C-alpha positions as CSV (number, residue, x, y, z in Angstrom):
1,X,44.4,57.9,101.2
2,X,44.0,54.7,103.1
3,X,41.0,52.6,102.1
4,X,40.3,51.8,105.8
5,X,37.5,53.9,107.3
6,X,38.3,52.8,110.9
7,X,39.1,55.6,113.3
8,X,42.6,56.0,114.7
9,X,43.2,54.4,118.1
10,X,45.5,55.6,120.9
11,X,48.1,52.9,119.9
12,X,48.3,54.5,116.4
13,X,49.9,57.6,117.9
14,X,52.1,59.5,117.5
15,X,51.6,59.6,113.8
16,X,54.7,60.4,111.7
17,X,55.4,61.7,108.2
18,X,57.5,60.5,105.4
19,X,57.5,63.1,102.6
20,X,53.8,63.6,101.7
21,X,52.6,60.5,103.5
22,X,51.2,60.4,107.0
23,X,51.8,57.1,108.8
24,X,50.5,55.4,112.0
25,X,53.0,54.3,114.7
26,X,53.2,50.9,113.0
27,X,54.2,52.4,109.7
28,X,50.9,51.9,107.9
29,X,50.0,54.9,105.8
30,X,46.8,56.8,106.7
31,X,46.9,59.7,104.2
32,X,48.8,61.6,101.6
33,X,49.0,65.4,101.7
34,X,49.6,67.9,98.9
35,X,53.2,68.5,100.1
36,X,55.5,67.5,102.9
37,X,54.8,70.8,104.8
38,X,51.1,70.1,104.9
39,X,51.7,66.5,105.9
40,X,53.9,67.6,108.8
41,X,51.2,70.2,109.9
42,X,48.4,67.6,109.8
43,X,50.5,65.1,111.7
44,X,51.4,67.6,114.4
45,X,47.7,68.6,114.8
46,X,46.6,65.0,115.1
47,X,49.3,64.3,117.7
48,X,48.4,67.4,119.7
49,X,44.7,66.6,119.6
50,X,45.3,63.0,120.8
51,X,47.6,64.3,123.6
52,X,44.9,66.7,124.7
53,X,42.3,63.9,124.6
54,X,44.5,61.6,126.7
55,X,45.1,64.4,129.2
56,X,41.4,65.1,129.5
57,X,40.7,61.5,130.0
58,X,43.1,61.3,133.0
59,X,41.9,64.6,134.5
60,X,38.2,63.7,134.5
């Protein structure tokens, strides 16, 4: 896991995976998962959540 405790920012999205590693848009790693399938699932959920948050921001 990353040692940074800072929350992800909109510029960090979409997050991507490289094997077990989840990375921000700039390529910096943010977490390691148990296996590539879990990493892909977590990344997809993070990206979906951020997309919903952005959509809600514009619809308010």
